[in-house]
N, C-alpha and C positions, 0 to 999 in steps of 0.2 A: 149714809151712816156718819154720825158725828160723835166725838168723845168730848165730854165737858168736865171742867174743873171749876171749883167754886171761886177761886181767886188765883193770882199768880204764885202764891206761896204753896198752894195745895198740890199734893202728889197723886191722890186717888182720883180716878176718872169714873164717870158714869156715861152710859149710852144716851144720846139725845138724837132721836131719829129725824125730827122736823123742827129745827130751830125757828122757822118762820111762824110756827104756832105757839112758841114759848112765850110766856108772860114776862115782859121786861120792865123793870122798875129801876130808877136811879134816885138817889137822895136829892132832895131839892137844893141842897147847898153845893152841889157839884157844878160850879159855874166856870171853872178853869181846867185846863188840861192837867196842870200840876196836881190839883185836888183830885182829879179822876185817877191819875196814876197812883197817888197815895192810897186812895180808897181800894183799888184793885190789888194793891200789894199787901193790904191788911189781912192777916189770916182769919180774922173774924168776919170778913165780908162773905155774904152768900149771894152769888151771882152766877152767870153762865159765861165761861170763857172756853171757846170751842176750837176743835181741830178736826181735820178729815183723816188724820193719821192714827194708826194703831201701833203700839209698841210690842216688843216681844212678849211682855206681860201686859195683857190687854187692859187690866184694871189699874195700871199705873201710867202716869203721863209719860210721853216720849221725851227723853233727854239723853245725855251721854251715857248714863248707866242703864237706860232702857231704850236701846236704839229702835228706830222705825222698822216695822215688819210689813205692814200693809198700808196702802193708800186707797181711800174710798172715793176721793175726788180732790178738788183743789179750791182754796180760797185765795183771791187775788186782790191786793190792796191798791187803791189809786189815791194819791195824795193831791186831791183837788176837790173843790166844793161840789156837792151833789144833792139834788132834791128830785121830787117827782116830776118836775117840769123837764128834766134832762132825760127821763126814761124814754120819751118818744123818739129821741135821736138814736138811742141804742136799738130800738125796735125797727126803725126805718133804715139805718145804715148798717146792715149785717156785714161785718168785716170778715167772717170766717164761716165755714160750713156749719159749725156748732156754736149756737148761742149759749150764753150762761143760763142756768136754770133760774137763778134769782140774783138781784143786786140789792145788797143791804146798805142802809144809811147808817154810818157809824156814829158814835158819840160825838165826834168832831165834825159831823155833817159832811164827811167824805164818803167815797163809794167803796164797796167790797163785793166782788163778783164771786159766784159759786158755780162750779161745773161738777156734775155728777158722773162717775164712771159706771159703765154697764155692770161690771163686777169689780170687786177690789183687786188690786194688783200687788204682787209681792215685790218688795224692795230689798236689794242686797245689802246696801249700807248707805251712809250719808252721801258719799261721792256718787253712788249710783242714782240716788234721789236728785242730787243737784244736776247731774247730766240729763236725767229724765225730764226734769222741770224745764230745762233749757229748750229741749225739743218740743215739749208741750206748748211752751210760750210761743215758739216760732209758728207752730201749726195753727194755734188758736188766734194768732195775730193780736196778742194782748196789747201790744204797744199802740194799736190803732183803736182799741175798744173805747177807752176813755183817757182823758189827760192824766198825767202824773203817775203812770204805772211804776210800782216799786218791785223790781226783779229780785232784790236782795231778800226781801221777806218771803217771796215765793219759793226760793231755793233753800230755805231754812226749815227742815222737817220738825224742829222742836218748838216752833212758834205757835202760840195759842192766841186766839183773837177774841176780843170782847164781842158778845153776840150782836150788839148794835141796837139802834132805835127801831127800825122798821125794815121789813124785807119786801121787795117788789118783785112779783113774778115776771120773767121774761120768756123763757121756754121751759116751764116747770117739768114737762115730761121728757125732755131731751136727755139722752145719755150717750157718752162717748163710747163707741163699740170696743169690746174687749180685744178683738183681733187687731184693731188699730193701735190700741194701747200696748199690746205685746210687741208689735213692730217697733214702736218708739222705745220700749224698754230694751229691745235687742240693740238698737242703734246706740242708746246710751251706754250699754254694756261694752261696746267696742272702744269707748273713750277712756275707760278706767281699768284698773286692776282690782279684782275682788280679793285676791290673796297676795298682797305685795310682799309678804314674807315667805311665800312659797317658792318653789324652784321649778324649773322647766323639766318636764318628763316627756320624752318622745311619745307622740300619740300612738304609734304602732305598739309601743310597750304597754300603754294603757289599754288599748284594744285587746291585746292578748290576755291581759289580766282580767278584764271584764268577761271575756269569753270563757276563761277558766272558772270564774266564780258564778256567772249567770249564763250558762251555755244556751245559745240560740236566742237570747233576749234582744240582742242588738241586730237590727236589720238595715241593710243599705250600707252606703259608704261611710266610713268613720273619718269625717273631715270637719273642720271648724265650721259652724253654722248649721250642721245637720241636726234634725229634730227626731225625738224619740219619746216613747212613754218613759216615765220614771221607773225603769225596770227593777230597781232595787227596793221599790215599795210595792208589795203585793196588792195593795188596794188601789193603785193608780190605774186609771182607765182612759186617760187622754193621750192619744198617740203622738201628739206634737207639743207636749207641755214642758219638755226638757230640751234645751238648746246646747249643743256641744261647743265649749270654748277651750282655748289652750290650757287653762288652769282648772277646769271643772265643768259643771253643768249649771246654766241659768235656768231656773224653774219658774213656771207660771202658775203652778198649782202645788198643793202640799203645804208643808209647814216650814219651808225654808226656801228663800229666793235664790240662793246660790249654794251649791254643794261642791267643795273643793276636792281634789284628789286625796288629800289626807283624810278628809271626813268620809269619803266614799270607800277608799281602798286601804286605809289604815296607816299608822305611822311606820310600822315595820317595813311595809312595801316602799314607802317614800324615803326612808332613812338614807339609803345609799345615794339618792339624788340630792338630798340635803347636804351630805358630806361633800359631794362634788361641787356644789354651789358655794359653800363657805370655804372649802379648801382652796378654790381658785383665788378667792380674795386674800386669804392668808398667805398663800404661796407667792403672791405678787405684791406684798406689802411688807415694809420693814419699819420698825420703831427705833427712833434715835432721839434720846433725851426727851424733849417734849413734842416731837414732830413725828408724823407718819409719812413715810415715803412710799408712793404707789407707782408701780411700773405701768407705763402707757405703751402698749404694743404698737399702736399706730404711729407714734413719734419715736419709738425705740429709745425712750428716755425715762428717767425717774422724776416724779413731781412731788413736791413737798406740800403737806397739809398740816395745819394746826389741828388740835384734837377736835374742836367744834366743827371745823370745815370737813374733816374726815368723817365724822359722825353724820353730817348732812349728806355727804356723798353716799354713805351706806343706806341712808333712808331713801335717797333718790333711786338707788338700785333695788329697792324693795325690801330691805331688811327692817325688822321691827325694833323700835326703841322703847316699847312698853313691856313691862314684866308680865308674863303669863300668870294665870291663877296658880298660886302656890310656888311660884318661881322667885328666886332671890335676885336674878339678873335678867336683863333683856337680851334679845338675840344680838344686838349691837354690842352690849357689854361683854358678852362671851367672845365675840370675834376680836374685839380690841384687846381683851385679856389674853387670848391665845397668841396674838401677834406680839404683845409685850413679853410673854414668857418664852416664846420659841423663835422669834424673829427680831431680837433686840441686838443692836450694834453699838459700838463705842462712839462712832462718828460716821457721818456721811460726807465723804470728801472725794475729789477727783483723782483717780489713779490712771493717768493718761496712757492709752495704748495697752490697757490691761483688760481682762474679761469683765464685763459689766455684771453687777450684782454683789453679793456678799463675798468677801475674801478676808483672809487672815494675813496680818503683817506685823512683825515685831511683837508677837504675843497678844495682839489685840484684834478685834473683829471690826471690819469696816464695811460700809456700803459704798461701792464705787459708782459715783454719779457722773463720771466723765462721759461726754457725748462725742468727742472728737474721734473720727475714724478715717483711716487712710482711704484714698480713692480706690474704687474697685477696678482692677485691670480688665482688659478685654479677655475673652476666653482663651485658654491655652490652645496652641496650634496655629495662631495667627503669625507667629514669628518662626524663622528657621532656627534650628538648634545652634546655641552659642552664637548669636547674631553679632555682626560687626557694627561699628559706628556707621558705616556706609549703608547698612541694611535699614537703619532707621529713616533714612531720607525718603524712601518710597512709602513709608507708613505714617510718618509725622514730619512732613517737609518743613513746616514753619518752625517747629521746635528744634529740629536738626540744624536748620540754618542759623537760628538765633543763638543756640549754645555754641556752635562752631565759631560764630562771629565774636561773641562777647569775651571769649577766652583766647581770641586771636589764632584760631586754627586748632588742628589736632596736636595737642602737646600735653606735657605732664600736668599742667593746670587743669585742663579739661578732664583728664582721666581721674585726677584726685577729686574733683568736684563730683563727677558721676559716681565714683566709688563711695564717697561720703553720703550721697543721696540714696544710693542703692542700699547701703548698710542700714540707714535710718528707716527707709521705706519697708524693707522686708521684715525687720523686727516689729515695726508698728502694725503691718498688715497681719502678721501672725499673732498679734497681741502678746508678744514676748520681746519687749524692747531691749536694745543693747545700749550701753554707754557709748558716747561718741564725741568726736572733736568739736570744739568751737570752730565756726567757719567765719573768717574775716575776708571780706571782698572790698578792695579799694579801687577807685577809678575816677574818671572825670565825670562831669555833669552829663546827664541825658544819654548815657550809654546803655541803660537797661538794668541797672543793679536792683532797683526797687521792683521793676517788672519781673525779674528773675525770682525774687523772693516771694512777692505777693501772688503772682499768677502761675508760677511753676512749682516752687518748693512748698508753699503753704497749702494749696489744694491737694497736692499729692499726699502730704502728711496729715491733713485734716484740720488745718487752721493755724492762725498765728495771733500773737498778742505783742504789744509793745512792751519791751523790758526796760525802757529808758528811765521811767520813774523809779524803778527799784534799783537798777544797776548804777545809775548816774545821779539820782536825786534823793536817795535814802528814803524812799517811800516804802514803808514796811508791809503794806497790804499786798498780798500775793495771790489772792483767791482767783482773780481774773487771769493772772499770769499762768498758774499751773493747770488751768482748765484747757490750755492749748499745748500741742506738742512742739510748737515752734515759737521761740522768743526772738524778737527782732529789735535791734538798735539801728535805726536808719538815719545816718547823718545827723544824729542828735548829740549835742555836747552840753557839758556843764560849765557854767562860768566859774572863774576863780580856780583854774586848774593849778595844782601844785603837787608836791611830792606825796602829801597825804592822800589827795584825791586819787592819784594813780595807784597808790598802794591799796586803797580800799576797793577801787574798781577791779584791780587784778585779783585781789583776794576773793571777791564775790564771784568772779568768773571761775576761778580755780575751784572754789567750794561747790559751785553749781554743777560743774562737769565731773569733778573727781569723786564726790561722795555718793552720788546717786540718791541724794535726799535734798529736800527743800523745805523751808518753814512755810506751812500753810497758815496764813493769817487773814482773817476776815473781820470786818468791823462788828463789834458786839458779840464776837465768838471767841472760843478758846483757840490758842495757837498750838500747833503740833508739827512735828516733822513727818513728812510723808515721802514715799519713794517717787523719784522723778528722773526719767532718762529721756527727756526731750532734747531738742537741739537749740543752739543759739547761733544766730547769724548777726554779725556786725557789718554794717555798710558804712563806708566812709569815702569822702572825696580824697583826692590825692595831694591836695595842698598841705603844707607843713602845719598850718593851724589846725585843720581837721584831724590830721594824723596824730598830732600831739595829744588830742583829747579822746581819741577812740582806740589807740593802740595800747594794749596792756604792757606791763613791764616784763620784757622777755628774759629778764634775769631772775625772776622769781619762780622757778620751776614750772614755767608756762610752756616751754618749747614743745613738749610732747603732747600738749593738750589742745593745740590750735593749728589750724591750716590757714595760711594766708595767701590769697590769690590777688593778682593784679589784672584788671580788665583792659581791653583795648581802649584807645582814645577816640575811636570812630563811632558815629551813630549808626545803628542797625538800619540798613537801607530798606528792609522789607516792612518796617513799621508803618501802619496807617496813621493818619492824623488823629483818628478817634481812638482813645484808650479803650473804650468799650469794644470796639471792633477787634483790637489786638487781644484783649482778654478772651473774647469769644473764640478766636482762632486757636488760641492756646488750649482753652477748655475742651474743644472738640478733640484735640489730639492727645490730651493727657492720659486717657485710659490705654491708648496704644503705647505711649511712651512708658507707662507703668509696666506693661507687659514686657517691653524691651529691656527695661532695667532688671526685671526678674530673671530673664533668660541670658542676659549679658554676663560674660565671665570677667572677673577682676583681672586687670593686667598685673604682672608680677611686681611691677614697681609700686603698686598701690596696696595690694593685699599683704598683710603682715602675719605670718605664722609664728614669728618669734614672740615669746612671752614678754619681751622687753617693750613691745608695743601694746599699750594697755587697752586701746580702743579698737582692736581688730584690723586697723588700717595704719599705714605709715603716714606720718605727718609730712607736710610740705610747706616751706616758707619761701615765697618769692624773695630773691636776694635784696631788692630795694626795700621791701617792707620789713625784712629781718633787720636790716641795717638801721632803719628808722626806729623799730621797736627796741633795739639794743640801747638806744639813747634815752629810753624812757626809764623812769623809776629812780628809787633811792640810791642804787649802786652807782649810777652815773653822777648823781649829785655829790656823793661822797668822793668819787674819784676826781671830779672837777675841783672840789675844795682842797683835796690833797695836793693837786697840781698848783693851785694858787698859794697854798701854804709853803710848798717847797720853793716856789719862785720868790716869795717874800723873804724866806730865810736866805736864799742865794743873794738877794739884793743886800741884805744886812751883812753877809760875809764879805761881799765885794767891797763894801765901804770899809770893812776892817781888814781888807787885803788877805782874806782867808779863802782857801779853795777846798771843795769837797765834791766827790763823785757819787757817794752813797749816803743816804740817810738811814740810820739804824737806831731803833729804840723800841720800847714796849708799847702796849696799847694805851697806857696812861699818858706817856709822854706825847704820843701822837694826838691823843684827845686834847691835851692842854695846848699844844701848838696850833691845832685847827681852831680851837675855841678862841684863841687870841686873835686869829684872822677874821672869824665870822661867828661871834657868840650867838647871834639870832638863829642861824641854821643849826648849830650844834645843840641848841636846846631841844631839837627834835630827835637828836641822836645821843642817847646815853651810851655809856661805854660798851655795854653788851650789844646794843644794836650796831654800833660802829664796828665791833669785832666781827659780827655776822656779815656785814657788808664787805669787809675786807676779805673774808673767806670766800665769798661769792665772786669778788673781783679776781682773786688769785686763781680760781678754777677756770676762768676764761682764757688764761695763759697768753692773752694778747696785751696785757698791761705789765709794766716793769715793777711788780711788787711780789714779794714772797715771804713766807715765814722762815725764821731761823731759830732752831732750838740749840741753845748753848749749854744747857744743863737740864737734868730731870726737873720737870715742873716749870721751867722758865722758857718763855716764848717771846721772841723778838720779831719785829717786822723790818724788812729791808726794802727800801725804795731806791731804784737805780735812777739817778738824777739827770744823766746826760740826755736821755730821750725827752724828759720833761722840759728841761731848760732849753733844748734846741728847738722845741715847738713854739710857734708864735703864740703870744699871750692872747687869751680869749676872755 
């Protein structure tokens, strides 16, 4: 059976049983392919343009509005010259079990083969037809039949062909058996989804519903691939015409090639499964500004999609982007709309060591996209209760030896480091982080400072980032920084160190650790403050040059915010020559070390119950580092200039034979005297800043300066000169 249209613009079809008997005429002026195309495209043309396919409406041509329903056979184009002389080769070289019924010579003198089906087959949709034709082509070995086979035309169910000049019989009575065609249809069905917008319903649930509605009609095991009569149709009599699939029945008879669960069992039965299907998507997706964020359970992280990419992902998952009949919105439109209404956040930002997902902070709703997680400790019970430092040696000998070595034995430095690490690790593991001290570790080259940070602290807490560009070089972008729970400054310095540099560096450290907030700044994005209670480690060499550029100003309210440790000067003897080997040895022991940290009790010298200690632990400063830090910053610059000013004044008095043991004056007089000695430095110190520096120096009580109040509202400063003048000029 063929269906024919008069020209390519025609919609109505007529049956044409035997095109090889049809009278064919072409206008004599059709001498080029372009002229032929123009002629067939003219609505006034009366010709025969044929197809083996029948649409849902049989009297209308197959197209996107009238999809294919049945196929009676196939027409196969070959883009190569053909005439009657080549027919003998086709008859002689039989390439497959089934020969074509006819080969037609086209208007362009190429070949077109026709194969007839024993009975017409039902086609589910265009994808089913495409997969079916692929299997048909393989089994008929079309590639070997003639040169120039065109597979694209074969797999297009809407294509109509010019009837051609002449039809040559090859095997006119041959028909491809229905049983074989049904097998190929079933194989094709396995490659596609007939109902991409449908949802998965457990087969046992479907079986129970079928038994309730059609008692005793299903026989045998209810599994994918099982065959049955179309039991829902009283007129059905073929016991193997319906094949069970996960999403419905593939049918070989009747008026529908595929019957979905919705069509068979109704929307009310399927509705709850539809809710589960769309609900899972909505529950795992968040909308932020112009992006969708989807949770990936396999990677335990959130992935950002632009709108077009997210819609594509929904289509891949089987959701429909087309509006149903009478519907204003497609299935994808509804899903995206629900997400925007019910799962919208103000921003997607990393909240390190906080629960993943949607959370509220400072009156706004955020999506926490942080991935960093603390290492998982070994199971409880592997350590004795309240283990000692010695107990770790038998469970993590490499780490025990390394930590004992780098801090020169069991001493206050080791306990303060372990306490600092325990406090950070336990808070991060519980996703309830605490504020904590800055950790500064100074020491000689090659003693293991970097190894300690990158191979012990970093993996325990979940990763690290370099903070040098932000802390030392004024890089404002912090997105990479706040994604990690550990910020590291590792022997990195900034050129041009001066008082302003030290003040800015100290101020950033102080703000970072004291406020619990940091500015989240990403290129091409909005800036905002977000909570951050990660940790900062500063690593520095012990030489004066490195210390002067990595030590903060210890006079700027920094003492209670920093722990300063000094390492041994000796190389760890258990290190291998291969860094990778040392990293592997540490990594193997880290889960056990993590459990030891959790079970270990803080020493009394480390834990602080006093509210005066803001970060849960007592701070510790190695005396050498404290002394070096005290020489940093603007206060010491001010004091050194005061000393120079007083010595210069003493020289002047000496020339005038005057003697004086105390300098006394108000802040204005002091400012003027110091400006006369060094106007360039004093440009950085207006009167108010000079006054604050003097107040800070006075509090240290180790400098010979004090305030003297002579009357209400009047404040003078007194500098005792003997100690200054007796000190060697510097």
